[in-house]
N, C-alpha and C positions, 0 to 999 in steps of 0.2 A: 504493500499499500504505501512507500514510499515516505514511511513515517519514523522509519529509523535507518542509519547507515555504520557498517560495521566498518571502525576503521582501523582494527587489527583482529586477528583471529579471536572471536569470543568478547570483543571489544565493542559495545554499539553507542552510539550517541543518537539519543530520540528527539524527534523534533516536538518543538515547544507546541506545536500543534496537532500532537500525536491525541491528549485527550479531549479535545473537542471533536476529531475526527471519528474515535473511536463513542464519541457518545451519540454522534450525528447516527452513526451506522447502526447503533445499538434500537435509536429510536426508530428508525426504517424499520428493522426488524419487530419490533414489537407491534408497529402499524399494520406490517404484513401479516402477523398472528392475529391482530384484531379483526381484519377483516376475511381472515379464513374461518374462525369461530362459525361466524352465523352461515357461511358457504358451506359448511361442513353440516352443519345443523339440518338445512334444508335439502342437500343431498346435491349441491352444484359445484362442492369443493372441485370434482375430478375435470369441469366442462370449464373452469375458470382457474385451472394450474397455471401458479406463476411461469413454469417452464414453457407454456404453450403460447 
């Protein structure tokens, strides 16, 4: 994701933006899960699977 750079073997520098980037990605995952629950409940999850 480009949020860390290995400067030596096993030694990494983490971007100052890494926390906000990871929080945003987590929020997106939460939104997808929230949307999938009613779709599954109503039997529509397979028709609207994110991979399709």
